[in-house]
C-alpha positions as a printed NumPy array, in Angstrom:
array([[ 63.793,  31.973,  56.679],
       [ 65.51 ,  30.804,  59.82 ],
       [ 68.851,  31.751,  58.296],
       [ 67.593,  35.269,  57.558],
       [ 66.438,  35.725,  61.17 ],
       [ 69.775,  34.449,  62.473],
       [ 71.674,  36.789,  60.157],
       [ 69.535,  39.765,  61.181],
       [ 70.058,  39.014,  64.846],
       [ 73.794,  38.771,  64.246],
       [ 73.85 ,  42.146,  62.457],
       [ 71.861,  43.763,  65.254],
       [ 74.171,  42.213,  67.839],
       [ 77.276,  43.53 ,  66.079],
       [ 75.71 ,  46.991,  65.751],
       [ 74.916,  47.037,  69.465],
       [ 78.482,  46.041,  70.337],
       [ 79.979,  48.68 ,  67.991],
       [ 77.655,  51.357,  69.401],
       [ 78.614,  50.379,  72.957],
       [ 82.322,  50.6  ,  72.163],
       [ 81.938,  53.984,  70.444],
       [ 79.803,  55.286,  73.322],
       [ 82.358,  54.076,  75.873],
       [ 85.266,  55.723,  74.052],
       [ 83.312,  58.941,  73.562],
       [ 82.244,  59.008,  77.19 ],
       [ 85.805,  58.366,  78.302],
       [ 87.055,  61.186,  76.08 ],
       [ 84.303,  63.503,  77.362],
       [ 85.274,  62.629,  80.921],
       [ 88.856,  63.55 ,  80.208],
       [ 87.791,  66.834,  78.673],
       [ 85.6  ,  67.544,  81.683],
       [ 88.549,  67.292,  84.092],
       [ 89.928,  70.766,  84.538],
       [ 91.138,  73.29 ,  87.074],
       [ 90.282,  76.994,  86.952],
       [ 92.781,  79.332,  88.588],
       [ 93.455,  83.06 ,  88.893],
       [ 96.815,  84.753,  88.358],
       [ 97.587,  88.141,  89.878],
       [100.036,  90.79 ,  88.697],
       [100.672,  94.134,  90.418],
       [102.984,  96.977,  89.442],
       [103.781, 100.422,  90.872],
       [104.277, 103.147,  88.273],
       [104.654, 106.912,  88.335],
       [101.922, 109.057,  86.809],
       [102.835, 110.688,  83.509],
       [100.105, 113.356,  83.441],
       [ 98.783, 115.867,  85.954],
       [ 95.554, 117.874,  85.818],
       [ 95.534, 120.737,  88.306],
       [ 92.303, 122.665,  88.877],
       [ 92.257, 126.043,  90.631],
       [ 88.886, 127.712,  91.217],
       [ 88.423, 131.136,  92.747],
       [ 85.398, 133.191,  93.769],
       [ 84.83 , 136.908,  93.314],
       [ 81.862, 138.793,  94.787],
       [ 80.83 , 142.377,  94.134],
       [ 77.9  , 144.761,  93.855],
       [ 79.317, 146.351,  90.745],
       [ 79.75 , 144.632,  87.4  ],
       [ 82.805, 146.683,  86.38 ],
       [ 84.499, 145.951,  89.706],
       [ 83.612, 142.259,  89.381],
       [ 85.153, 142.084,  85.919],
       [ 88.318, 143.888,  87.021],
       [ 88.851, 141.587,  90.014],
       [ 88.279, 138.47 ,  87.928],
       [ 90.781, 139.587,  85.298],
       [ 93.301, 140.558,  87.972],
       [ 93.052, 137.154,  89.634],
       [ 93.393, 135.296,  86.331],
       [ 96.525, 137.272,  85.461],
       [ 97.995, 136.734,  88.939],
       [ 97.484, 132.963,  88.776],
       [ 98.827, 132.703,  85.227],
       [101.943, 134.705,  86.104],
       [102.471, 132.581,  89.215],
       [102.299, 129.333,  87.219],
       [104.549, 130.579,  84.414],
       [107.108, 131.82 ,  86.95 ],
       [107.228, 128.301,  88.379],
       [108.069, 126.77 ,  85.001],
       [104.751, 125.939,  83.323],
       [104.141, 126.902,  79.705],
       [101.332, 129.338,  78.958],
       [ 99.891, 126.73 ,  76.547],
       [ 99.425, 124.335,  79.477],
       [ 97.16 , 126.792,  81.325],
       [ 93.481, 126.968,  80.396],
       [ 90.738, 129.299,  81.606],
       [ 87.136, 128.098,  81.577],
       [ 84.161, 130.417,  80.968],
       [ 83.261, 132.425,  84.066],
       [ 80.108, 131.452,  85.956],
       [ 78.224, 134.41 ,  87.409],
       [ 75.247, 134.213,  89.738],
       [ 73.108, 137.272,  90.399],
       [ 71.569, 137.289,  93.866],
       [ 68.295, 139.256,  93.805],
       [ 67.53 , 138.726,  97.488],
       [ 67.031, 142.205,  98.949],
       [ 69.282, 141.608, 101.962],
       [ 72.027, 139.879,  99.951],
       [ 75.491, 141.089, 100.866],
       [ 76.693, 140.885,  97.262],
       [ 74.583, 141.111,  94.148],
       [ 77.074, 139.43 ,  91.84 ],
       [ 78.846, 136.176,  92.695],
       [ 81.292, 134.573,  90.284],
       [ 83.358, 131.397,  90.057],
       [ 86.284, 131.062,  87.678],
       [ 88.214, 127.881,  86.952],
       [ 91.77 , 127.619,  85.692],
       [ 93.355, 124.275,  84.904],
       [ 96.843, 123.056,  84.13 ],
       [ 97.179, 119.988,  81.914],
       [100.807, 118.932,  81.858],
       [103.351, 116.131,  81.794],
       [105.416, 117.955,  84.445],
       [104.213, 115.799,  87.303],
       [106.984, 116.688,  89.759],
       [106.59 , 120.403,  89.058],
       [102.873, 120.226,  89.84 ],
       [103.572, 118.41 ,  93.106],
       [106.132, 120.995,  94.259],
       [104.292, 124.098,  93.023],
       [101.031, 123.075,  94.654],
       [102.724, 123.536,  98.03 ],
       [103.357, 127.212,  97.262],
       [ 99.786, 128.322,  96.579],
       [ 99.712, 130.268,  99.845],
       [101.204, 133.017,  97.696],
       [ 97.892, 133.281,  95.858],
       [ 96.017, 133.635,  99.134],
       [ 98.342, 136.505, 100.063],
       [ 97.36 , 138.162,  96.782],
       [ 93.732, 138.179,  97.907],
       [ 92.584, 135.218,  95.823],
       [ 89.862, 133.155,  97.477],
       [ 90.327, 129.615,  96.146],
       [ 87.211, 127.488,  96.323],
       [ 89.037, 124.504,  94.832],
       [ 92.679, 123.526,  94.602],
       [ 92.757, 119.923,  93.4  ],
       [ 95.206, 117.772,  91.458],
       [ 94.496, 114.58 ,  89.553],
       [ 97.479, 112.406,  88.617],
       [ 97.005, 109.925,  85.785],
       [ 98.968, 107.151,  84.109],
       [ 98.063, 107.095,  80.427],
       [100.622, 104.67 ,  78.933],
       [ 98.942, 101.457,  80.085],
       [ 99.987,  99.67 ,  76.87 ],
       [103.646,  99.911,  77.911],
       [103.091,  97.607,  80.899],
       [100.312,  95.347,  79.588],
       [102.468,  92.607,  77.971],
       [104.734,  92.223,  80.995],
       [101.866,  92.184,  83.493],
       [ 99.77 ,  89.724,  81.487],
       [102.766,  87.405,  81.152],
       [103.275,  87.521,  84.924],
       [ 99.573,  86.931,  85.646],
       [ 99.5  ,  83.931,  83.287],
       [102.692,  82.503,  84.818],
       [101.261,  82.813,  88.322],
       [ 98.034,  81.152,  87.212],
       [ 99.96 ,  78.307,  85.579],
       [102.082,  77.819,  88.698],
       [ 98.937,  77.489,  90.797],
       [ 97.385,  75.062,  88.308],
       [100.57 ,  72.963,  88.188],
       [100.608,  72.716,  91.973],
       [ 96.958,  71.64 ,  91.982],
       [ 97.616,  69.011,  89.307],
       [100.589,  67.659,  91.231],
       [ 98.642,  67.393,  94.477],
       [ 95.711,  65.689,  92.729],
       [ 97.884,  63.149,  90.924],
       [ 97.204,  64.611,  87.474],
       [ 99.276,  66.291,  84.835],
       [ 98.547,  69.732,  83.461],
       [ 97.159,  70.02 ,  79.963],
       [ 96.513,  72.974,  77.704],
       [ 94.39 ,  76.044,  78.359],
       [ 90.859,  75.665,  77.024],
       [ 89.416,  78.901,  78.363],
       [ 90.837,  82.189,  79.567],
       [ 89.9  ,  85.685,  80.63 ],
       [ 92.468,  88.507,  80.533],
       [ 90.828,  90.524,  83.287],
       [ 90.485,  94.292,  83.714],
       [ 93.429,  96.551,  84.468],
       [ 92.638,  98.482,  87.632],
       [ 94.587, 101.688,  88.427],
       [ 94.459, 103.213,  91.917],
       [ 96.59 , 105.53 ,  94.028],
       [ 99.515, 103.782,  95.676],
       [ 98.678, 105.548,  98.944],
       [ 97.04 , 108.849, 100.053],
       [100.398, 110.535, 100.656],
       [101.831, 109.975,  97.171],
       [ 98.981, 110.083,  94.626],
       [101.493, 110.61 ,  91.805],
       [102.368, 106.913,  92.157],
       [ 99.812, 104.417,  90.901],
       [ 99.194, 100.755,  91.61 ],
       [ 98.174,  98.79 ,  88.535],
       [ 96.494,  95.443,  89.154],
       [ 95.186,  92.738,  86.842],
       [ 93.77 ,  89.289,  87.588],
       [ 93.663,  86.767,  84.743],
       [ 91.443,  83.678,  84.966],
       [ 92.547,  80.519,  83.136],
       [ 91.094,  77.039,  82.831],
       [ 93.573,  74.199,  82.31 ],
       [ 92.655,  70.664,  81.259],
       [ 93.884,  67.883,  83.499],
       [ 95.246,  64.625,  82.147]])
């Protein structure tokens, strides 16, 4: 009986020692996995817009429907001819449905008030920029423009994504390597990462046809 008790105590003792060793190794490994540095890598690039959307709105007011219609049609034709003469294709010019408001106020100066919108959707970015400076011609033709706005866009984001992501990751790794060096560690592998969102803004107010693309990638590196 005494031998059985001694044997049982020995087995329990061995089990405790084995468990302690396993726990120590696991804890040590967990500690190593818990040592990391999280850094951000930035990449910026200036590109030229590849698409332009030019909106031209004009107002026509009249007390006679036939006169209103005639003036609207005249203005549309004048604007279309102006744009085509500058080098735009007729297929790039679109005319939206006319909005007409009837003013029933008895002292209203005009009974009928209309707004018409034309838009140019084109890849001719430089032509839009230069032609937009000549719209005084339309004013001389009696066209009252209520809006004359251009939106420049860069649509081929996929053409710059690989290069920018590679640069952002490199910059993040450089920062992590510097941190590891200063802390007396060595840099391990990436165990978590976030690509980040590509943000596109105007380069500056004076040249909206140039865009600044920016992405910040966040990476977590293990330290050894």
